[in-house]
TILUMLUM-272345 format. One record per residue (C-alpha): residue number from 1; residue in three letters; x, y, z. Coordinates in nm, 2 decimals. Layout:
@num=NUM	residu=ALA	east=X	north=Y	up=Z
...
END
This chain:
@num=1	residu=MET	east=7.80	north=-5.38	up=4.89
@num=2	residu=ALA	east=7.83	north=-5.27	up=5.25
@num=3	residu=VAL	east=7.72	north=-4.93	up=5.36
@num=4	residu=HIS	east=7.96	north=-4.73	up=5.57
@num=5	residu=ARG	east=7.77	north=-4.54	up=5.83
@num=6	residu=LYS	east=7.92	north=-4.21	up=5.95
@num=7	residu=ARG	east=8.01	north=-4.21	up=6.31
@num=8	residu=PHE	east=7.87	north=-3.92	up=6.51
@num=9	residu=ARG	east=8.05	north=-3.74	up=6.79
@num=10	residu=VAL	east=7.80	north=-3.83	up=7.04
@num=11	residu=GLU	east=7.89	north=-4.18	up=7.00
@num=12	residu=ASP	east=8.26	north=-4.10	up=7.06
@num=13	residu=ILE	east=8.17	north=-3.90	up=7.37
@num=14	residu=ALA	east=7.96	north=-4.17	up=7.51
@num=15	residu=GLY	east=8.26	north=-4.40	up=7.48
@num=16	residu=GLY	east=8.06	north=-4.65	up=7.33
@num=17	residu=GLU	east=8.05	north=-4.78	up=6.98
@num=18	residu=MET	east=7.73	north=-4.82	up=6.78
@num=19	residu=PRO	east=7.68	north=-5.14	up=6.60
@num=20	residu=ILE	east=7.72	north=-5.12	up=6.23
@num=21	residu=LEU	east=7.40	north=-5.21	up=6.05
@num=22	residu=ASP	east=7.42	north=-5.39	up=5.72
@num=23	residu=VAL	east=7.14	north=-5.25	up=5.50
@num=24	residu=THR	east=7.26	north=-5.40	up=5.18
@num=25	residu=GLU	east=6.98	north=-5.65	up=5.16
@num=26	residu=GLU	east=6.71	north=-5.38	up=5.23
@num=27	residu=ALA	east=6.85	north=-5.10	up=5.01
@num=28	residu=THR	east=6.90	north=-5.30	up=4.70
@num=29	residu=PRO	east=6.53	north=-5.39	up=4.64
@num=30	residu=MET	east=6.41	north=-5.03	up=4.73
@num=31	residu=HIS	east=6.66	north=-4.88	up=4.49
@num=32	residu=SER	east=6.55	north=-5.11	up=4.21
@num=33	residu=GLU	east=6.18	north=-5.02	up=4.27
@num=34	residu=ILE	east=6.26	north=-4.65	up=4.26
@num=35	residu=MET	east=6.45	north=-4.67	up=3.94
@num=36	residu=ALA	east=6.18	north=-4.88	up=3.78
@num=37	residu=GLU	east=5.92	north=-4.62	up=3.88
@num=38	residu=LEU	east=6.13	north=-4.34	up=3.74
@num=39	residu=ARG	east=6.18	north=-4.53	up=3.41
@num=40	residu=ALA	east=5.80	north=-4.59	up=3.39
@num=41	residu=ILE	east=5.73	north=-4.22	up=3.45
@num=42	residu=ARG	east=5.98	north=-4.12	up=3.19
@num=43	residu=ALA	east=5.83	north=-4.36	up=2.94
@num=44	residu=GLN	east=5.48	north=-4.22	up=3.00
@num=45	residu=MET	east=5.61	north=-3.86	up=2.97
@num=46	residu=ALA	east=5.78	north=-3.96	up=2.64
@num=47	residu=LYS	east=5.45	north=-4.10	up=2.50
@num=48	residu=GLY	east=5.22	north=-3.82	up=2.61
@num=49	residu=SER	east=5.22	north=-3.47	up=2.49
@num=50	residu=VAL	east=5.44	north=-3.21	up=2.63
@num=51	residu=PRO	east=5.24	north=-2.99	up=2.86
@num=52	residu=LEU	east=5.22	north=-2.61	up=2.77
@num=53	residu=SER	east=5.39	north=-2.36	up=2.98
@num=54	residu=GLY	east=5.19	north=-2.10	up=3.17
@num=55	residu=SER	east=5.24	north=-1.82	up=2.90
@num=56	residu=ALA	east=5.15	north=-2.06	up=2.62
@num=57	residu=ALA	east=4.84	north=-2.18	up=2.79
@num=58	residu=MET	east=4.72	north=-1.82	up=2.85
@num=59	residu=ALA	east=4.79	north=-1.73	up=2.49
@num=60	residu=ALA	east=4.58	north=-2.03	up=2.38
@num=61	residu=ILE	east=4.30	north=-1.93	up=2.61
@num=62	residu=ASP	east=4.31	north=-1.57	up=2.48
@num=63	residu=ALA	east=4.29	north=-1.68	up=2.12
@num=64	residu=SER	east=3.99	north=-1.91	up=2.19
@num=65	residu=THR	east=3.82	north=-1.63	up=2.37
@num=66	residu=ALA	east=3.88	north=-1.38	up=2.09
@num=67	residu=HIS	east=3.75	north=-1.63	up=1.84
@num=68	residu=GLU	east=3.43	north=-1.69	up=2.04
@num=69	residu=LEU	east=3.39	north=-1.31	up=2.09
@num=70	residu=ALA	east=3.42	north=-1.25	up=1.71
@num=71	residu=GLU	east=3.16	north=-1.51	up=1.64
@num=72	residu=ALA	east=2.93	north=-1.36	up=1.90
@num=73	residu=ARG	east=2.97	north=-1.02	up=1.75
@num=74	residu=THR	east=2.90	north=-1.15	up=1.40
@num=75	residu=MET	east=2.58	north=-1.32	up=1.52
@num=76	residu=LEU	east=2.48	north=-1.01	up=1.71
@num=77	residu=ASP	east=2.52	north=-0.80	up=1.39
@num=78	residu=THR	east=2.31	north=-1.05	up=1.20
@num=79	residu=TYR	east=2.03	north=-1.04	up=1.45
@num=80	residu=ARG	east=2.05	north=-0.66	up=1.46
@num=81	residu=ALA	east=2.01	north=-0.64	up=1.08
@num=82	residu=GLN	east=1.72	north=-0.88	up=1.09
@num=83	residu=ILE	east=1.55	north=-0.67	up=1.36
@num=84	residu=GLU	east=1.59	north=-0.36	up=1.15
@num=85	residu=GLN	east=1.44	north=-0.53	up=0.85
@num=86	residu=CYS	east=1.15	north=-0.65	up=1.06
@num=87	residu=GLU	east=1.09	north=-0.30	up=1.18
@num=88	residu=LYS	east=1.09	north=-0.16	up=0.83
@num=89	residu=LEU	east=0.85	north=-0.44	up=0.72
@num=90	residu=LYS	east=0.62	north=-0.35	up=1.01
@num=91	residu=VAL	east=0.62	north=0.01	up=0.91
@num=92	residu=GLU	east=0.52	north=-0.08	up=0.55
@num=93	residu=LEU	east=0.25	north=-0.32	up=0.67
@num=94	residu=ASP	east=0.11	north=-0.05	up=0.90
@num=95	residu=LEU	east=0.10	north=0.19	up=0.60
@num=96	residu=ILE	east=-0.08	north=-0.07	up=0.39
@num=97	residu=HIS	east=-0.32	north=-0.15	up=0.67
@num=98	residu=ASP	east=-0.40	north=0.22	up=0.71
@num=99	residu=ALA	east=-0.46	north=0.27	up=0.34
@num=100	residu=ILE	east=-0.69	north=-0.03	up=0.32
@num=101	residu=ASP	east=-0.88	north=0.09	up=0.63
@num=102	residu=ARG	east=-0.92	north=0.44	up=0.48
@num=103	residu=THR	east=-1.03	north=0.30	up=0.15
@num=104	residu=LYS	east=-1.29	north=0.08	up=0.32
@num=105	residu=ARG	east=-1.43	north=0.38	up=0.50
@num=106	residu=GLU	east=-1.46	north=0.57	up=0.17
@num=107	residu=ILE	east=-1.63	north=0.28	up=0.00
@num=108	residu=ALA	east=-1.86	north=0.24	up=0.30
@num=109	residu=THR	east=-1.96	north=0.61	up=0.28
@num=110	residu=LEU	east=-2.03	north=0.58	up=-0.09
@num=111	residu=HIS	east=-2.22	north=0.26	up=-0.04
@num=112	residu=GLY	east=-2.43	north=0.39	up=0.24
@num=113	residu=LYS	east=-2.51	north=0.74	up=0.11
@num=114	residu=SER	east=-2.49	north=0.71	up=-0.26
@num=115	residu=PHE	east=-2.48	north=0.37	up=-0.44
@num=116	residu=ASP	east=-2.71	north=0.17	up=-0.21
@num=117	residu=GLY	east=-2.89	north=0.45	up=-0.03
@num=118	residu=GLY	east=-3.18	north=0.68	up=-0.09
@num=119	residu=GLU	east=-2.95	north=0.93	up=-0.25
@num=120	residu=MET	east=-2.90	north=0.73	up=-0.56
@num=121	residu=ALA	east=-3.27	north=0.66	up=-0.59
@num=122	residu=LYS	east=-3.33	north=1.03	up=-0.56
@num=123	residu=VAL	east=-3.08	north=1.10	up=-0.83
@num=124	residu=ASN	east=-3.25	north=0.85	up=-1.06
@num=125	residu=GLY	east=-3.59	north=1.02	up=-0.98
@num=126	residu=GLU	east=-3.45	north=1.37	up=-1.05
@num=127	residu=LEU	east=-3.31	north=1.27	up=-1.38
@num=128	residu=GLY	east=-3.63	north=1.10	up=-1.48
@num=129	residu=ALA	east=-3.82	north=1.41	up=-1.38
@num=130	residu=VAL	east=-3.59	north=1.62	up=-1.59
@num=131	residu=VAL	east=-3.64	north=1.40	up=-1.89
@num=132	residu=GLY	east=-4.02	north=1.40	up=-1.84
@num=133	residu=GLY	east=-4.05	north=1.77	up=-1.78
@num=134	residu=THR	east=-3.84	north=1.85	up=-2.08
@num=135	residu=GLU	east=-4.04	north=1.63	up=-2.30
@num=136	residu=GLN	east=-4.37	north=1.77	up=-2.18
@num=137	residu=ALA	east=-4.25	north=2.13	up=-2.22
@num=138	residu=THR	east=-4.13	north=2.07	up=-2.57
@num=139	residu=GLN	east=-4.46	north=1.91	up=-2.67
@num=140	residu=GLN	east=-4.65	north=2.21	up=-2.52
@num=141	residu=ILE	east=-4.43	north=2.46	up=-2.71
@num=142	residu=LEU	east=-4.46	north=2.27	up=-3.04
@num=143	residu=GLU	east=-4.84	north=2.26	up=-3.01
@num=144	residu=ALA	east=-4.86	north=2.63	up=-2.92
@num=145	residu=ALA	east=-4.63	north=2.72	up=-3.21
@num=146	residu=GLU	east=-4.85	north=2.51	up=-3.45
@num=147	residu=SER	east=-5.16	north=2.68	up=-3.33
@num=148	residu=ILE	east=-5.01	north=3.03	up=-3.37
@num=149	residu=ASP	east=-4.91	north=2.94	up=-3.72
@num=150	residu=GLN	east=-5.26	north=2.83	up=-3.81
@num=151	residu=ALA	east=-5.42	north=3.14	up=-3.65
@num=152	residu=ALA	east=-5.18	north=3.37	up=-3.83
@num=153	residu=SER	east=-5.26	north=3.20	up=-4.17
@num=154	residu=ALA	east=-5.64	north=3.23	up=-4.09
@num=155	residu=MET	east=-5.61	north=3.59	up=-3.99
@num=156	residu=SER	east=-5.47	north=3.69	up=-4.33
@num=157	residu=LYS	east=-5.77	north=3.54	up=-4.50
@num=158	residu=VAL	east=-6.06	north=3.67	up=-4.29
@num=159	residu=GLN	east=-6.21	north=4.02	up=-4.34
@num=160	residu=SER	east=-6.42	north=4.04	up=-4.03
@num=161	residu=ALA	east=-6.28	north=4.24	up=-3.74
@num=162	residu=ASP	east=-6.44	north=4.01	up=-3.49
@num=163	residu=GLN	east=-6.28	north=3.70	up=-3.64
@num=164	residu=GLN	east=-5.95	north=3.88	up=-3.65
@num=165	residu=LYS	east=-5.98	north=3.97	up=-3.28
@num=166	residu=ARG	east=-6.06	north=3.61	up=-3.19
@num=167	residu=LEU	east=-5.76	north=3.48	up=-3.38
@num=168	residu=ALA	east=-5.54	north=3.75	up=-3.22
@num=169	residu=ASP	east=-5.66	north=3.65	up=-2.87
@num=170	residu=ASP	east=-5.59	north=3.28	up=-2.96
@num=171	residu=ILE	east=-5.24	north=3.37	up=-3.07
@num=172	residu=GLN	east=-5.19	north=3.56	up=-2.75
@num=173	residu=GLU	east=-5.30	north=3.27	up=-2.54
@num=174	residu=ARG	east=-5.07	north=3.04	up=-2.72
@num=175	residu=VAL	east=-4.78	north=3.27	up=-2.66
@num=176	residu=ILE	east=-4.86	north=3.27	up=-2.29
@num=177	residu=SER	east=-4.86	north=2.89	up=-2.31
@num=178	residu=ILE	east=-4.52	north=2.90	up=-2.46
@num=179	residu=PHE	east=-4.39	north=3.12	up=-2.18
@num=180	residu=GLU	east=-4.54	north=2.89	up=-1.92
@num=181	residu=ALA	east=-4.38	north=2.59	up=-2.08
@num=182	residu=CYS	east=-4.04	north=2.76	up=-2.07
@num=183	residu=ASN	east=-4.06	north=2.75	up=-1.69
@num=184	residu=PHE	east=-3.94	north=2.39	up=-1.71
@num=185	residu=GLN	east=-3.59	north=2.54	up=-1.74
@num=186	residu=ASP	east=-3.60	north=2.66	up=-1.38
@num=187	residu=LEU	east=-3.72	north=2.33	up=-1.25
@num=188	residu=THR	east=-3.47	north=2.14	up=-1.46
@num=189	residu=GLY	east=-3.19	north=2.36	up=-1.33
@num=190	residu=GLN	east=-3.28	north=2.28	up=-0.97
@num=191	residu=ARG	east=-3.31	north=1.91	up=-1.04
@num=192	residu=ILE	east=-2.98	north=1.90	up=-1.23
@num=193	residu=SER	east=-2.81	north=2.09	up=-0.94
@num=194	residu=LYS	east=-2.92	north=1.81	up=-0.70
@num=195	residu=VAL	east=-2.78	north=1.55	up=-0.93
@num=196	residu=MET	east=-2.45	north=1.74	up=-0.97
@num=197	residu=GLY	east=-2.42	north=1.76	up=-0.59
@num=198	residu=THR	east=-2.45	north=1.39	up=-0.56
@num=199	residu=MET	east=-2.20	north=1.34	up=-0.84
@num=200	residu=LYS	east=-1.96	north=1.58	up=-0.67
@num=201	residu=PHE	east=-2.00	north=1.39	up=-0.35
@num=202	residu=ILE	east=-1.91	north=1.06	up=-0.53
@num=203	residu=GLU	east=-1.62	north=1.23	up=-0.71
@num=204	residu=GLN	east=-1.47	north=1.36	up=-0.38
@num=205	residu=HIS	east=-1.46	north=1.02	up=-0.23
@num=206	residu=ILE	east=-1.33	north=0.85	up=-0.54
@num=207	residu=ASN	east=-1.05	north=1.12	up=-0.55
@num=208	residu=ALA	east=-0.98	north=1.05	up=-0.18
@num=209	residu=MET	east=-0.94	north=0.68	up=-0.26
@num=210	residu=MET	east=-0.71	north=0.76	up=-0.55
@num=211	residu=GLU	east=-0.50	north=0.99	up=-0.32
@num=212	residu=ILE	east=-0.47	north=0.71	up=-0.07
@num=213	residu=TRP	east=-0.30	north=0.49	up=-0.33
@num=214	residu=GLY	east=-0.07	north=0.75	up=-0.47
@num=215	residu=GLY	east=-0.28	north=0.98	up=-0.68
@num=216	residu=VAL	east=-0.40	north=0.99	up=-1.04
@num=217	residu=ASP	east=-0.05	north=0.92	up=-1.18
@num=218	residu=ALA	east=-0.02	north=0.60	up=-0.97
@num=219	residu=ILE	east=-0.36	north=0.49	up=-1.09
@num=220	residu=LYS	east=-0.28	north=0.56	up=-1.45
@num=221	residu=ALA	east=0.02	north=0.33	up=-1.43
@num=222	residu=HIS	east=-0.22	north=0.03	up=-1.37
@num=223	residu=VAL	east=-0.45	north=0.11	up=-1.66
@num=224	residu=PRO	east=-0.46	north=-0.19	up=-1.91
@num=225	residu=ALA	east=-0.31	north=-0.11	up=-2.25
@num=226	residu=HIS	east=-0.63	north=-0.22	up=-2.43
@num=227	residu=ALA	east=-0.84	north=0.03	up=-2.22
@num=228	residu=HIS	east=-0.76	north=0.31	up=-2.46
@num=229	residu=VAL	east=-0.87	north=0.12	up=-2.77
@num=230	residu=ASP	east=-1.19	north=0.26	up=-2.92
@num=231	residu=ASN	east=-1.39	north=-0.04	up=-3.05
@num=232	residu=ARG	east=-1.70	north=0.15	up=-3.15
@num=233	residu=THR	east=-1.83	north=0.14	up=-3.51
@num=234	residu=GLU	east=-1.83	north=0.45	up=-3.73
@num=235	residu=GLU	east=-2.20	north=0.51	up=-3.67
@num=236	residu=GLU	east=-2.15	north=0.47	up=-3.29
@num=237	residu=LYS	east=-1.87	north=0.73	up=-3.29
@num=238	residu=LEU	east=-2.11	north=0.98	up=-3.43
@num=239	residu=LEU	east=-2.35	north=0.94	up=-3.14
@num=240	residu=ASN	east=-2.16	north=1.18	up=-2.91
@num=241	residu=GLY	east=-2.45	north=1.41	up=-2.84
@num=242	residu=PRO	east=-2.44	north=1.79	up=-2.86
@num=243	residu=LYS	east=-2.11	north=1.96	up=-2.86
@num=244	residu=LEU	east=-2.00	north=2.12	up=-2.53
@num=245	residu=ALA	east=-1.80	north=2.44	up=-2.50
@num=246	residu=GLY	east=-1.43	north=2.36	up=-2.54
@num=247	residu=ASP	east=-1.48	north=2.02	up=-2.71
@num=248	residu=VAL	east=-1.25	north=1.94	up=-2.99
@num=249	residu=GLY	east=-1.30	north=1.73	up=-3.30
@num=250	residu=HIS	east=-1.63	north=1.89	up=-3.40
@num=251	residu=ALA	east=-1.69	north=2.08	up=-3.72
@num=252	residu=SER	east=-1.79	north=2.44	up=-3.67
@num=253	residu=GLN	east=-2.05	north=2.64	up=-3.87
@num=254	residu=ASP	east=-1.77	north=2.82	up=-4.04
@num=255	residu=ASP	east=-1.62	north=2.49	up=-4.15
@num=256	residu=ILE	east=-1.95	north=2.39	up=-4.30
@num=257	residu=ASP	east=-2.00	north=2.72	up=-4.47
@num=258	residu=ALA	east=-1.65	north=2.70	up=-4.62
@num=259	residu=LEU	east=-1.75	north=2.38	up=-4.80
@num=260	residu=PHE	east=-2.01	north=2.58	up=-5.01
@num=261	residu=ASP	east=-1.78	north=2.86	up=-5.10
END
């Protein structure tokens, strides 16, 4: 197919006439190649996905960003909760460490000044002296009372004034001996006061340790159930020693007298 070229005015003015070029042979292959390329591009576009528009792409980016931000916030909240739990655990551990440290100091004080020191040996010595002094004084009083009884019996049988005077003097000496023996009460009181001071010292530190761990009520909660069971025999239950003021479970003299009424 021949291509008709437009004739420009400049060619008419020049009076000449431009030769007409026949581009049929050159245009046909070029056109075919262009069309083939266009068909290939169209086929590739048909196979591939349709690209998103600008607004759709921004919406997709915003959605992805919001999702990642939500995940980051969730993770941050989780870390924050874990940090709070760790802080609470640290506070509790510090309290336990302080309680153990204070208990160790109390035990060290008791061990150094009472249980393993000279104070406990002194307490044992004082109690031994109380027992020994009481026993010695009791023996002295009993001997003096026996001598007085014998002298009084002999005095009623003798008629001589001199013998009666000697027996009276002997009785008087024995009475003085009893008075001297009664001085053990003062010494015993002083020794018992020292022992009570040491016992109070121990009691104070034991109470301090009990307060460290919540007081008496908290300690009672950990007492074994079998600790309150009295496994003593009937004879052993009678060996309670003398009755103290305010003790219950003892028969009074009035109760005993009532049995004979």
